[in-house]
N, CA, C and O atoms as a GROMACS GRO file, in nm:
protein
  608
    1MET      N    1   0.084  -0.117   0.000
    1MET     CA    2   0.000   0.000   0.000
    1MET      C    3   0.089   0.124   0.000
    1MET      O    4   0.171   0.143   0.090
    2GLU      N    5   0.072   0.209  -0.102
    2GLU     CA    6   0.154   0.329  -0.114
    2GLU      C    7   0.086   0.445  -0.045
    2GLU      O    8  -0.036   0.456  -0.044
    3THR      N    9   0.166   0.529   0.011
    3THR     CA   10   0.111   0.648   0.075
    3THR      C   11   0.111   0.762  -0.026
    3THR      O   12   0.193   0.766  -0.118
    4ALA      N   13   0.019   0.853  -0.007
    4ALA     CA   14   0.008   0.968  -0.096
    4ALA      C   15   0.109   1.075  -0.059
    4ALA      O   16   0.124   1.175  -0.129
    5MET      N   17   0.177   1.054   0.050
    5MET     CA   18   0.273   1.153   0.096
    5MET      C   19   0.401   1.145   0.012
    5MET      O   20   0.458   1.037  -0.004
    6GLN      N   21   0.444   1.257  -0.040
    6GLN     CA   22   0.568   1.264  -0.118
    6GLN      C   23   0.684   1.292  -0.024
    6GLN      O   24   0.679   1.387   0.055
    7LEU      N   25   0.785   1.212  -0.031
    7LEU     CA   26   0.903   1.234   0.050
    7LEU      C   27   0.995   1.334  -0.020
    7LEU      O   28   1.013   1.330  -0.141
    8LYS      N   29   1.051   1.422   0.060
    8LYS     CA   30   1.144   1.519   0.005
    8LYS      C   31   1.273   1.446  -0.034
    8LYS      O   32   1.328   1.372   0.048
    9PRO      N   33   1.320   1.466  -0.157
    9PRO     CA   34   1.443   1.396  -0.195
    9PRO      C   35   1.561   1.445  -0.112
    9PRO      O   36   1.579   1.565  -0.091
   10ARG      N   37   1.641   1.351  -0.065
   10ARG     CA   38   1.757   1.387   0.016
   10ARG      C   39   1.870   1.431  -0.074
   10ARG      O   40   1.888   1.381  -0.185
   11HIS      N   41   1.946   1.528  -0.024
   11HIS     CA   42   2.063   1.573  -0.097
   11HIS      C   43   2.172   1.468  -0.083
   11HIS      O   44   2.186   1.404   0.021
   12ARG      N   45   2.248   1.452  -0.187
   12ARG     CA   46   2.361   1.358  -0.183
   12ARG      C   47   2.466   1.412  -0.088
   12ARG      O   48   2.498   1.531  -0.090
   13ALA      N   49   2.517   1.327  -0.005
   13ALA     CA   50   2.620   1.367   0.090
   13ALA      C   51   2.742   1.417   0.013
   13ALA      O   52   2.776   1.365  -0.094
   14PHE      N   53   2.808   1.517   0.069
   14PHE     CA   54   2.924   1.576   0.004
   14PHE      C   55   3.032   1.472  -0.022
   14PHE      O   56   3.096   1.474  -0.127
   15CYS      N   57   3.052   1.381   0.072
   15CYS     CA   58   3.157   1.279   0.058
   15CYS      C   59   3.130   1.184  -0.058
   15CYS      O   60   3.223   1.124  -0.111
   16CYS      N   61   3.003   1.170  -0.098
   16CYS     CA   62   2.967   1.078  -0.205
   16CYS      C   63   2.954   1.146  -0.341
   16CYS      O   64   2.925   1.080  -0.440
   17SER      N   65   2.973   1.277  -0.346
   17SER     CA   66   2.958   1.350  -0.472
   17SER      C   67   3.091   1.357  -0.546
   17SER      O   68   3.197   1.332  -0.488
   18VAL      N   69   3.085   1.391  -0.673
   18VAL     CA   70   3.206   1.405  -0.753
   18VAL      C   71   3.290   1.520  -0.698
   18VAL      O   72   3.413   1.509  -0.689
   19LYS      N   73   3.224   1.628  -0.661
   19LYS     CA   74   3.296   1.743  -0.604
   19LYS      C   75   3.368   1.702  -0.475
   19LYS      O   76   3.481   1.745  -0.451
   20GLY      N   77   3.303   1.621  -0.394
   20GLY     CA   78   3.365   1.574  -0.271
   20GLY      C   79   3.485   1.485  -0.296
   20GLY      O   80   3.587   1.495  -0.228
   21HIS      N   81   3.473   1.396  -0.396
   21HIS     CA   82   3.585   1.309  -0.429
   21HIS      C   83   3.704   1.390  -0.481
   21HIS      O   84   3.819   1.361  -0.446
   22VAL      N   85   3.677   1.489  -0.564
   22VAL     CA   86   3.787   1.571  -0.618
   22VAL      C   87   3.853   1.651  -0.506
   22VAL      O   88   3.975   1.662  -0.502
   23LYS      N   89   3.772   1.707  -0.415
   23LYS     CA   90   3.829   1.783  -0.302
   23LYS      C   91   3.915   1.694  -0.213
   23LYS      O   92   4.023   1.734  -0.171
   24MET      N   93   3.867   1.574  -0.185
   24MET     CA   94   3.944   1.486  -0.098
   24MET      C   95   4.071   1.435  -0.167
   24MET      O   96   4.174   1.420  -0.102
   25LEU      N   97   4.062   1.409  -0.297
   25LEU     CA   98   4.183   1.374  -0.372
   25LEU      C   99   4.283   1.489  -0.369
   25LEU      O  100   4.403   1.468  -0.352
   26ARG      N  101   4.232   1.610  -0.386
   26ARG     CA  102   4.316   1.729  -0.380
   26ARG      C  103   4.384   1.742  -0.244
   26ARG      O  104   4.501   1.776  -0.236
   27LEU      N  105   4.309   1.714  -0.137
   27LEU     CA  106   4.365   1.720  -0.002
   27LEU      C  107   4.476   1.617   0.017
   27LEU      O  108   4.583   1.648   0.070
   28VAL      N  109   4.451   1.495  -0.027
   28VAL     CA  110   4.550   1.388  -0.010
   28VAL      C  111   4.677   1.417  -0.090
   28VAL      O  112   4.788   1.399  -0.039
   29VAL      N  113   4.661   1.460  -0.214
   29VAL     CA  114   4.778   1.485  -0.299
   29VAL      C  115   4.858   1.605  -0.246
   29VAL      O  116   4.981   1.602  -0.248
   30THR      N  117   4.789   1.709  -0.200
   30THR     CA  118   4.859   1.825  -0.145
   30THR      C  119   4.932   1.789  -0.016
   30THR      O  120   5.046   1.831   0.005
   31ALA      N  121   4.867   1.712   0.070
   31ALA     CA  122   4.932   1.669   0.195
   31ALA      C  123   5.053   1.580   0.166
   31ALA      O  124   5.154   1.587   0.235
   32THR      N  125   5.042   1.497   0.063
   32THR     CA  126   5.155   1.412   0.024
   32THR      C  127   5.271   1.498  -0.026
   32THR      O  128   5.386   1.473   0.009
   33SER      N  129   5.240   1.598  -0.107
   33SER     CA  130   5.344   1.689  -0.156
   33SER      C  131   5.412   1.761  -0.040
   33SER      O  132   5.535   1.774  -0.037
   34MET      N  133   5.333   1.808   0.055
   34MET     CA  134   5.389   1.875   0.172
   34MET      C  135   5.477   1.779   0.253
   34MET      O  136   5.584   1.818   0.300
   35THR      N  137   5.433   1.655   0.268
   35THR     CA  138   5.511   1.556   0.342
   35THR      C  139   5.646   1.531   0.275
   35THR      O  140   5.749   1.522   0.342
   36PHE      N  141   5.644   1.519   0.142
   36PHE     CA  142   5.770   1.500   0.070
   36PHE      C  143   5.863   1.620   0.087
   36PHE      O  144   5.984   1.604   0.102
   37PHE      N  145   5.806   1.741   0.084
   37PHE     CA  146   5.890   1.861   0.104
   37PHE      C  147   5.948   1.864   0.246
   37PHE      O  148   6.062   1.905   0.264
   38ILE      N  149   5.870   1.820   0.344
   38ILE     CA  150   5.920   1.817   0.483
   38ILE      C  151   6.033   1.714   0.496
   38ILE      O  152   6.135   1.743   0.558
   39ILE      N  153   6.013   1.596   0.440
   39ILE     CA  154   6.115   1.491   0.448
   39ILE      C  155   6.245   1.537   0.380
   39ILE      O  156   6.354   1.510   0.429
   40ALA      N  157   6.231   1.606   0.266
   40ALA     CA  158   6.348   1.650   0.190
   40ALA      C  159   6.414   1.773   0.251
   40ALA      O  160   6.520   1.816   0.206
   41GLN      N  161   6.352   1.830   0.352
   41GLN     CA  162   6.398   1.955   0.412
   41GLN      C  163   6.414   2.061   0.303
   41GLN      O  164   6.516   2.130   0.295
   42ALA      N  165   6.311   2.072   0.221
   42ALA     CA  166   6.307   2.169   0.111
   42ALA      C  167   6.299   2.310   0.169
   42ALA      O  168   6.273   2.327   0.288
   43PRO      N  169   6.320   2.411   0.084
   43PRO     CA  170   6.307   2.549   0.133
   43PRO      C  171   6.171   2.572   0.200
   43PRO      O  172   6.069   2.516   0.159
   44GLU      N  173   6.172   2.656   0.302
   44GLU     CA  174   6.052   2.679   0.382
   44GLU      C  175   5.930   2.726   0.303
   44GLU      O  176   5.819   2.683   0.335
   45PRO      N  177   5.944   2.812   0.200
   45PRO     CA  178   5.823   2.854   0.127
   45PRO      C  179   5.747   2.736   0.065
   45PRO      O  180   5.625   2.741   0.056
   46TYR      N  181   5.818   2.633   0.022
   46TYR     CA  182   5.749   2.516  -0.035
   46TYR      C  183   5.660   2.451   0.070
   46TYR      O  184   5.545   2.417   0.042
   47ILE      N  185   5.713   2.436   0.189
   47ILE     CA  186   5.639   2.371   0.298
   47ILE      C  187   5.524   2.460   0.344
   47ILE      O  188   5.413   2.412   0.369
   48VAL      N  189   5.551   2.590   0.356
   48VAL     CA  190   5.447   2.683   0.404
   48VAL      C  191   5.332   2.692   0.305
   48VAL      O  192   5.215   2.689   0.346
   49ILE      N  193   5.362   2.704   0.177
   49ILE     CA  194   5.255   2.716   0.077
   49ILE      C  195   5.171   2.590   0.071
   49ILE      O  196   5.048   2.597   0.068
   50THR      N  197   5.235   2.473   0.069
   50THR     CA  198   5.157   2.350   0.065
   50THR      C  199   5.080   2.328   0.196
   50THR      O  200   4.968   2.278   0.194
   51GLY      N  201   5.140   2.365   0.308
   51GLY     CA  202   5.069   2.354   0.436
   51GLY      C  203   4.948   2.445   0.442
   51GLY      O  204   4.843   2.406   0.493
   52PHE      N  205   4.963   2.566   0.390
   52PHE     CA  206   4.849   2.658   0.386
   52PHE      C  207   4.738   2.602   0.297
   52PHE      O  208   4.620   2.612   0.331
   53GLU      N  209   4.775   2.545   0.184
   53GLU     CA  210   4.674   2.488   0.094
   53GLU      C  211   4.602   2.370   0.159
   53GLU      O  212   4.482   2.353   0.141
   54VAL      N  213   4.676   2.287   0.233
   54VAL     CA  214   4.612   2.176   0.305
   54VAL      C  215   4.509   2.230   0.404
   54VAL      O  216   4.399   2.176   0.416
   55THR      N  217   4.545   2.338   0.475
   55THR     CA  218   4.453   2.397   0.572
   55THR      C  219   4.328   2.452   0.505
   55THR      O  220   4.217   2.431   0.554
   56VAL      N  221   4.345   2.522   0.393
   56VAL     CA  222   4.230   2.581   0.323
   56VAL      C  223   4.139   2.472   0.266
   56VAL      O  224   4.017   2.482   0.275
   57ILE      N  225   4.199   2.369   0.207
   57ILE     CA  226   4.118   2.260   0.151
   57ILE      C  227   4.041   2.189   0.262
   57ILE      O  228   3.923   2.157   0.246
   58LEU      N  229   4.106   2.166   0.375
   58LEU     CA  230   4.040   2.104   0.489
   58LEU      C  231   3.923   2.191   0.538
   58LEU      O  232   3.818   2.140   0.575
   59PHE      N  233   3.943   2.324   0.537
   59PHE     CA  234   3.836   2.416   0.575
   59PHE      C  235   3.716   2.400   0.482
   59PHE      O  236   3.602   2.392   0.530
   60PHE      N  237   3.739   2.397   0.351
   60PHE     CA  238   3.628   2.383   0.256
   60PHE      C  239   3.560   2.248   0.270
   60PHE      O  240   3.437   2.240   0.258
   61ILE      N  241   3.636   2.141   0.294
   61ILE     CA  242   3.574   2.010   0.312
   61ILE      C  243   3.484   2.009   0.436
   61ILE      O  244   3.372   1.959   0.431
   62ILE      N  245   3.532   2.063   0.546
   62ILE     CA  246   3.450   2.071   0.668
   62ILE      C  247   3.327   2.158   0.644
   62ILE      O  248   3.218   2.125   0.689
   63LEU      N  249   3.346   2.268   0.573
   63LEU     CA  250   3.235   2.359   0.541
   63LEU      C  251   3.125   2.285   0.465
   63LEU      O  252   3.007   2.298   0.497
   64TYR      N  253   3.164   2.208   0.364
   64TYR     CA  254   3.066   2.138   0.281
   64TYR      C  255   3.009   2.015   0.349
   64TYR      O  256   2.892   1.983   0.328
   65ILE      N  257   3.087   1.944   0.430
   65ILE     CA  258   3.036   1.825   0.499
   65ILE      C  259   2.927   1.863   0.599
   65ILE      O  260   2.822   1.798   0.605
   66PHE      N  261   2.951   1.968   0.676
   66PHE     CA  262   2.852   2.011   0.775
   66PHE      C  263   2.749   2.108   0.719
   66PHE      O  264   2.667   2.161   0.793
   67ARG      N  265   2.755   2.131   0.588
   67ARG     CA  266   2.659   2.216   0.515
   67ARG      C  267   2.653   2.357   0.572
   67ARG      O  268   2.547   2.420   0.574
   68LEU      N  269   2.766   2.405   0.619
   68LEU     CA  270   2.771   2.541   0.674
   68LEU      C  271   2.753   2.646   0.565
   68LEU      O  272   2.713   2.759   0.594
   69ASP      N  273   2.781   2.609   0.441
   69ASP     CA  274   2.760   2.703   0.331
   69ASP      C  275   2.611   2.735   0.314
   69ASP      O  276   2.576   2.843   0.266
   70ARG      N  277   2.524   2.643   0.353
   70ARG     CA  278   2.379   2.666   0.346
   70ARG      C  279   2.332   2.755   0.461
   70ARG      O  280   2.231   2.825   0.449
   71MET      N  281   2.405   2.753   0.572
   71MET     CA  282   2.367   2.834   0.687
   71MET      C  283   2.417   2.978   0.673
   71MET      O  284   2.349   3.072   0.714
   72MET      N  285   2.536   2.995   0.616
   72MET     CA  286   2.596   3.127   0.600
   72MET      C  287   2.575   3.175   0.457
   72MET      O  288   2.666   3.168   0.374
   73LYS      N  289   2.456   3.222   0.428
   73LYS     CA  290   2.421   3.261   0.292
   73LYS      C  291   2.471   3.401   0.256
   73LYS      O  292   2.458   3.443   0.141
   74TRP      N  293   2.527   3.471   0.352
   74TRP     CA  294   2.574   3.607   0.326
   74TRP      C  295   2.703   3.609   0.246
   74TRP      O  296   2.747   3.715   0.202
   75LEU      N  297   2.764   3.492   0.226
   75LEU     CA  298   2.887   3.483   0.147
   75LEU      C  299   2.864   3.382   0.036
   75LEU      O  300   2.812   3.273   0.060
   76PHE      N  301   2.904   3.417  -0.085
   76PHE     CA  302   2.883   3.330  -0.201
   76PHE      C  303   2.998   3.230  -0.210
   76PHE      O  304   3.099   3.256  -0.275
   77TRP      N  305   2.982   3.116  -0.142
   77TRP     CA  306   3.088   3.018  -0.125
   77TRP      C  307   3.141   2.959  -0.255
   77TRP      O  308   3.263   2.941  -0.266
   78PRO      N  309   3.058   2.928  -0.355
   78PRO     CA  310   3.114   2.871  -0.478
   78PRO      C  311   3.214   2.964  -0.547
   78PRO      O  312   3.314   2.918  -0.601
   79LEU      N  313   3.187   3.094  -0.544
   79LEU     CA  314   3.281   3.188  -0.605
   79LEU      C  315   3.412   3.190  -0.527
   79LEU      O  316   3.519   3.194  -0.586
   80LEU      N  317   3.403   3.187  -0.396
   80LEU     CA  318   3.523   3.183  -0.312
   80LEU      C  319   3.602   3.055  -0.338
   80LEU      O  320   3.725   3.057  -0.340
   81ASP      N  321   3.532   2.946  -0.359
   81ASP     CA  322   3.596   2.817  -0.386
   81ASP      C  323   3.666   2.819  -0.523
   81ASP      O  324   3.776   2.765  -0.537
   82ILE      N  325   3.603   2.880  -0.622
   82ILE     CA  326   3.665   2.891  -0.755
   82ILE      C  327   3.790   2.977  -0.749
   82ILE      O  328   3.893   2.942  -0.807
   83ILE      N  329   3.782   3.089  -0.679
   83ILE     CA  330   3.900   3.177  -0.664
   83ILE      C  331   4.012   3.102  -0.594
   83ILE      O  332   4.128   3.112  -0.634
   84ASN      N  333   3.978   3.026  -0.490
   84ASN     CA  334   4.079   2.945  -0.422
   84ASN      C  335   4.142   2.843  -0.516
   84ASN      O  336   4.263   2.823  -0.512
   85SER      N  337   4.062   2.779  -0.599
   85SER     CA  338   4.116   2.680  -0.692
   85SER      C  339   4.213   2.744  -0.791
   85SER      O  340   4.317   2.686  -0.822
   86ILE      N  341   4.179   2.862  -0.840
   86ILE     CA  342   4.266   2.932  -0.936
   86ILE      C  343   4.397   2.972  -0.869
   86ILE      O  344   4.505   2.950  -0.925
   87VAL      N  345   4.389   3.032  -0.750
   87VAL     CA  346   4.508   3.076  -0.678
   87VAL      C  347   4.595   2.957  -0.641
   87VAL      O  348   4.718   2.963  -0.653
   88THR      N  349   4.533   2.848  -0.595
   88THR     CA  350   4.608   2.728  -0.558
   88THR      C  351   4.678   2.669  -0.680
   88THR      O  352   4.793   2.627  -0.671
   89THR      N  353   4.608   2.665  -0.793
   89THR     CA  354   4.671   2.614  -0.915
   89THR      C  355   4.795   2.695  -0.949
   89THR      O  356   4.900   2.639  -0.980
   90LEU      N  357   4.783   2.826  -0.944
   90LEU     CA  358   4.896   2.915  -0.975
   90LEU      C  359   5.012   2.892  -0.878
   90LEU      O  360   5.126   2.875  -0.922
   91PHE      N  361   4.984   2.892  -0.749
   91PHE     CA  362   5.090   2.873  -0.649
   91PHE      C  363   5.156   2.737  -0.662
   91PHE      O  364   5.279   2.726  -0.655
   92MET      N  365   5.076   2.632  -0.680
   92MET     CA  366   5.134   2.497  -0.684
   92MET      C  367   5.216   2.475  -0.810
   92MET      O  368   5.316   2.403  -0.806
   93VAL      N  369   5.177   2.536  -0.922
   93VAL     CA  370   5.258   2.525  -1.043
   93VAL      C  371   5.392   2.594  -1.021
   93VAL      O  372   5.497   2.540  -1.058
   94ILE      N  373   5.390   2.714  -0.961
   94ILE     CA  374   5.514   2.787  -0.936
   94ILE      C  375   5.605   2.710  -0.841
   94ILE      O  376   5.724   2.692  -0.868
   95VAL      N  377   5.549   2.663  -0.728
   95VAL     CA  378   5.629   2.588  -0.630
   95VAL      C  379   5.684   2.460  -0.692
   95VAL      O  380   5.801   2.427  -0.671
   96SER      N  381   5.602   2.389  -0.768
   96SER     CA  382   5.646   2.262  -0.826
   96SER      C  383   5.755   2.283  -0.929
   96SER      O  384   5.853   2.208  -0.932
   97VAL      N  385   5.741   2.383  -1.014
   97VAL     CA  386   5.844   2.410  -1.114
   97VAL      C  387   5.974   2.452  -1.046
   97VAL      O  388   6.082   2.408  -1.086
   98LEU      N  389   5.963   2.536  -0.944
   98LEU     CA  390   6.084   2.576  -0.871
   98LEU      C  391   6.150   2.457  -0.800
   98LEU      O  392   6.272   2.454  -0.785
   99ALA      N  393   6.070   2.362  -0.756
   99ALA     CA  394   6.124   2.244  -0.689
   99ALA      C  395   6.190   2.148  -0.788
   99ALA      O  396   6.283   2.076  -0.753
  100LEU      N  397   6.141   2.146  -0.912
  100LEU     CA  398   6.192   2.052  -1.011
  100LEU      C  399   6.311   2.105  -1.092
  100LEU      O  400   6.387   2.026  -1.147
  101ILE      N  401   6.328   2.236  -1.098
  101ILE     CA  402   6.433   2.294  -1.183
  101ILE      C  403   6.574   2.261  -1.134
  101ILE      O  404   6.653   2.206  -1.212
  102PRO      N  405   6.610   2.291  -1.011
  102PRO     CA  406   6.750   2.267  -0.972
  102PRO      C  407   6.778   2.119  -0.945
  102PRO      O  408   6.686   2.038  -0.934
  103GLU      N  409   6.904   2.088  -0.935
  103GLU     CA  410   6.944   1.951  -0.897
  103GLU      C  411   6.911   1.934  -0.749
  103GLU      O  412   6.979   1.990  -0.663
  104THR      N  413   6.807   1.857  -0.720
  104THR     CA  414   6.762   1.843  -0.582
  104THR      C  415   6.754   1.696  -0.544
  104THR      O  416   6.788   1.608  -0.623
  105THR      N  417   6.711   1.671  -0.423
  105THR     CA  418   6.697   1.534  -0.375
  105THR      C  419   6.576   1.468  -0.438
  105THR      O  420   6.490   1.534  -0.496
  106THR      N  421   6.571   1.338  -0.427
  106THR     CA  422   6.460   1.260  -0.482
  106THR      C  423   6.329   1.300  -0.416
  106THR      O  424   6.226   1.307  -0.482
  107TRP      N  425   6.332   1.325  -0.285
  107TRP     CA  426   6.209   1.360  -0.213
  107TRP      C  427   6.155   1.495  -0.261
  107TRP      O  428   6.034   1.512  -0.270
  108THR      N  429   6.243   1.589  -0.291
  108THR     CA  430   6.197   1.719  -0.342
  108THR      C  431   6.135   1.702  -0.480
  108THR      O  432   6.036   1.767  -0.513
  109ILE      N  433   6.193   1.614  -0.561
  109ILE     CA  434   6.134   1.587  -0.693
  109ILE      C  435   5.996   1.524  -0.678
  109ILE      O  436   5.903   1.561  -0.749
  110PHE      N  437   5.983   1.429  -0.584
  110PHE     CA  438   5.851   1.372  -0.558
  110PHE      C  439   5.752   1.479  -0.514
  110PHE      O  440   5.637   1.480  -0.558
  111GLY      N  441   5.796   1.570  -0.426
  111GLY     CA  442   5.710   1.680  -0.382
  111GLY      C  443   5.668   1.768  -0.498
  111GLY      O  444   5.552   1.811  -0.505
  112GLY      N  445   5.762   1.795  -0.590
  112GLY     CA  446   5.728   1.876  -0.707
  112GLY      C  447   5.631   1.807  -0.800
  112GLY      O  448   5.540   1.870  -0.853
  113VAL      N  449   5.650   1.677  -0.820
  113VAL     CA  450   5.559   1.602  -0.908
  113VAL      C  451   5.420   1.597  -0.846
  113VAL      O  452   5.320   1.616  -0.916
  114PHE      N  453   5.411   1.570  -0.716
  114PHE     CA  454   5.281   1.568  -0.650
  114PHE      C  455   5.219   1.708  -0.646
  114PHE      O  456   5.097   1.723  -0.647
  115GLY      N  457   5.304   1.811  -0.643
  115GLY     CA  458   5.254   1.948  -0.653
  115GLY      C  459   5.190   1.974  -0.788
  115GLY      O  460   5.086   2.041  -0.795
  116LEU      N  461   5.249   1.922  -0.895
  116LEU     CA  462   5.188   1.938  -1.028
  116LEU      C  463   5.057   1.860  -1.037
  116LEU      O  464   4.961   1.905  -1.100
  117ILE      N  465   5.053   1.743  -0.974
  117ILE     CA  466   4.927   1.666  -0.970
  117ILE      C  467   4.822   1.744  -0.892
  117ILE      O  468   4.704   1.744  -0.928
  118THR      N  469   4.865   1.812  -0.784
  118THR     CA  470   4.773   1.898  -0.708
  118THR      C  471   4.717   2.008  -0.796
  118THR      O  472   4.599   2.039  -0.790
  119ALA      N  473   4.804   2.068  -0.879
  119ALA     CA  474   4.759   2.175  -0.968
  119ALA      C  475   4.653   2.124  -1.066
  119ALA      O  476   4.556   2.194  -1.094
  120VAL      N  477   4.671   2.002  -1.116
  120VAL     CA  478   4.572   1.944  -1.207
  120VAL      C  479   4.440   1.919  -1.132
  120VAL      O  480   4.333   1.945  -1.186
  121CYS      N  481   4.449   1.869  -1.008
  121CYS     CA  482   4.327   1.847  -0.928
  121CYS      C  483   4.256   1.979  -0.899
  121CYS      O  484   4.133   1.985  -0.901
  122CYS      N  485   4.333   2.084  -0.871
  122CYS     CA  486   4.274   2.216  -0.846
  122CYS      C  487   4.202   2.268  -0.970
  122CYS      O  488   4.094   2.325  -0.961
  123LEU      N  489   4.265   2.246  -1.085
  123LEU     CA  490   4.203   2.288  -1.210
  123LEU      C  491   4.072   2.213  -1.233
  123LEU      O  492   3.972   2.272  -1.272
  124ALA      N  493   4.073   2.081  -1.208
  124ALA     CA  494   3.951   2.001  -1.222
  124ALA      C  495   3.844   2.047  -1.124
  124ALA      O  496   3.726   2.054  -1.159
  125ASP      N  497   3.884   2.079  -1.002
  125ASP     CA  498   3.790   2.128  -0.901
  125ASP      C  499   3.728   2.260  -0.944
  125ASP      O  500   3.607   2.279  -0.932
  126GLY      N  501   3.809   2.350  -0.994
  126GLY     CA  502   3.759   2.479  -1.041
  126GLY      C  503   3.664   2.464  -1.159
  126GLY      O  504   3.563   2.534  -1.166
  127ILE      N  505   3.696   2.373  -1.251
  127ILE     CA  506   3.607   2.351  -1.366
  127ILE      C  507   3.474   2.292  -1.322
  127ILE      O  508   3.369   2.331  -1.372
  128LEU      N  509   3.478   2.197  -1.228
  128LEU     CA  510   3.353   2.139  -1.176
  128LEU      C  511   3.266   2.246  -1.110
  128LEU      O  512   3.145   2.250  -1.132
  129LEU      N  513   3.329   2.332  -1.031
  129LEU     CA  514   3.253   2.439  -0.965
  129LEU      C  515   3.196   2.538  -1.066
  129LEU      O  516   3.082   2.582  -1.053
  130TYR      N  517   3.276   2.572  -1.167
  130TYR     CA  518   3.229   2.664  -1.270
  130TYR      C  519   3.110   2.606  -1.346
  130TYR      O  520   3.013   2.677  -1.373
  131ARG      N  521   3.118   2.478  -1.380
  131ARG     CA  522   3.007   2.414  -1.451
  131ARG      C  523   2.883   2.409  -1.364
  131ARG      O  524   2.772   2.425  -1.415
  132LYS      N  525   2.899   2.387  -1.234
  132LYS     CA  526   2.784   2.387  -1.144
  132LYS      C  527   2.719   2.524  -1.141
  132LYS      O  528   2.596   2.535  -1.145
  133LEU      N  529   2.800   2.628  -1.136
  133LEU     CA  530   2.745   2.763  -1.135
  133LEU      C  531   2.681   2.799  -1.269
  133LEU      O  532   2.581   2.870  -1.273
  134LEU      N  533   2.740   2.749  -1.376
  134LEU     CA  534   2.690   2.782  -1.509
  134LEU      C  535   2.556   2.715  -1.536
  134LEU      O  536   2.464   2.778  -1.590
  135PHE      N  537   2.543   2.586  -1.499
  135PHE     CA  538   2.422   2.512  -1.530
  135PHE      C  539   2.321   2.506  -1.416
  135PHE      O  540   2.205   2.475  -1.439
  136ASN      N  541   2.363   2.534  -1.294
  136ASN     CA  542   2.273   2.528  -1.180
  136ASN      C  543   2.307   2.643  -1.085
  136ASN      O  544   2.357   2.621  -0.975
  137PRO      N  545   2.280   2.766  -1.129
  137PRO     CA  546   2.319   2.879  -1.044
  137PRO      C  547   2.238   2.885  -0.916
  137PRO      O  548   2.119   2.852  -0.915
  138SER      N  549   2.302   2.926  -0.810
  138SER     CA  550   2.230   2.945  -0.685
  138SER      C  551   2.273   3.078  -0.627
  138SER      O  552   2.386   3.124  -0.650
  139GLY      N  553   2.186   3.139  -0.555
  139GLY     CA  554   2.219   3.268  -0.499
  139GLY      C  555   2.122   3.375  -0.547
  139GLY      O  556   2.016   3.344  -0.602
  140PRO      N  557   2.158   3.501  -0.526
  140PRO     CA  558   2.064   3.608  -0.554
  140PRO      C  559   2.037   3.630  -0.702
  140PRO      O  560   1.935   3.689  -0.736
  141TYR      N  561   2.125   3.584  -0.791
  141TYR     CA  562   2.106   3.610  -0.934
  141TYR      C  563   2.073   3.484  -1.011
  141TYR      O  564   2.125   3.459  -1.119
  142GLN      N  565   1.984   3.404  -0.952
  142GLN     CA  566   1.948   3.278  -1.015
  142GLN      C  567   1.867   3.305  -1.142
  142GLN      O  568   1.770   3.380  -1.141
  143LYS      N  569   1.909   3.243  -1.252
  143LYS     CA  570   1.841   3.260  -1.380
  143LYS      C  571   1.727   3.160  -1.390
  143LYS      O  572   1.737   3.047  -1.341
  144LYS      N  573   1.620   3.202  -1.454
  144LYS     CA  574   1.508   3.111  -1.478
  144LYS      C  575   1.503   3.081  -1.627
  144LYS      O  576   1.531   3.169  -1.709
  145PRO      N  577   1.468   2.959  -1.663
  145PRO     CA  578   1.452   2.928  -1.805
  145PRO      C  579   1.341   3.012  -1.867
  145PRO      O  580   1.251   3.058  -1.797
  146ALA      N  581   1.349   3.032  -1.997
  146ALA     CA  582   1.253   3.117  -2.067
  146ALA      C  583   1.110   3.066  -2.053
  146ALA      O  584   1.016   3.145  -2.046
  147HIS      N  585   1.092   2.934  -2.049
  147HIS     CA  586   0.955   2.879  -2.041
  147HIS      C  587   0.896   2.893  -1.902
  147HIS      O  588   0.776   2.872  -1.886
  148ASP      N  589   0.975   2.928  -1.800
  148ASP     CA  590   0.923   2.946  -1.666
  148ASP      C  591   0.891   3.092  -1.633
  148ASP      O  592   0.834   3.120  -1.528
  149ARG      N  593   0.926   3.183  -1.721
  149ARG     CA  594   0.903   3.324  -1.695
  149ARG      C  595   0.755   3.359  -1.711
  149ARG      O  596   0.683   3.301  -1.792
  150GLU      N  597   0.714   3.455  -1.629
  150GLU     CA  598   0.575   3.500  -1.637
  150GLU      C  599   0.559   3.596  -1.754
  150GLU      O  600   0.647   3.678  -1.780
  151VAL      N  601   0.449   3.585  -1.823
  151VAL     CA  602   0.421   3.674  -1.935
  151VAL      C  603   0.320   3.777  -1.889
  151VAL      O  604   0.218   3.742  -1.828
  152PHE      N  605   0.346   3.904  -1.918
  152PHE     CA  606   0.257   4.011  -1.873
  152PHE      C  607   0.155   4.043  -1.976
  152PHE      O  608   0.072   4.131  -1.956
   0.00000   0.00000   0.00000
């Protein structure tokens, strides 16, 4: 016997979404790059930049897991996330290239390679967020399809 009551569809958990998988992959690869830089005793800016990126990525993961972005609507989180992805891509490419150019230890080379992989993950994350905003905008400037507009 079916009930006439319609259940509200549940949102997919952040950890099970594509965006969640990309963010967590980004976190793991960045933390691995930072670990390699620490083991190699690489220059401090390499460690500081990757450590800062690990902290920011962890912040965004916690924000999305606990759905705090839905509670704090006064800030447009997807735009902030896209800006972070672009800046992280730029920083990680610079750090990785600087780590790979000179004759360095094997661990520094591993850190640089994982840094480049981080840059690719950041680029993928930014593209996913941009596509979400493009096809499913949320916020004060939400577009409506032409067939849903009221005719006067």
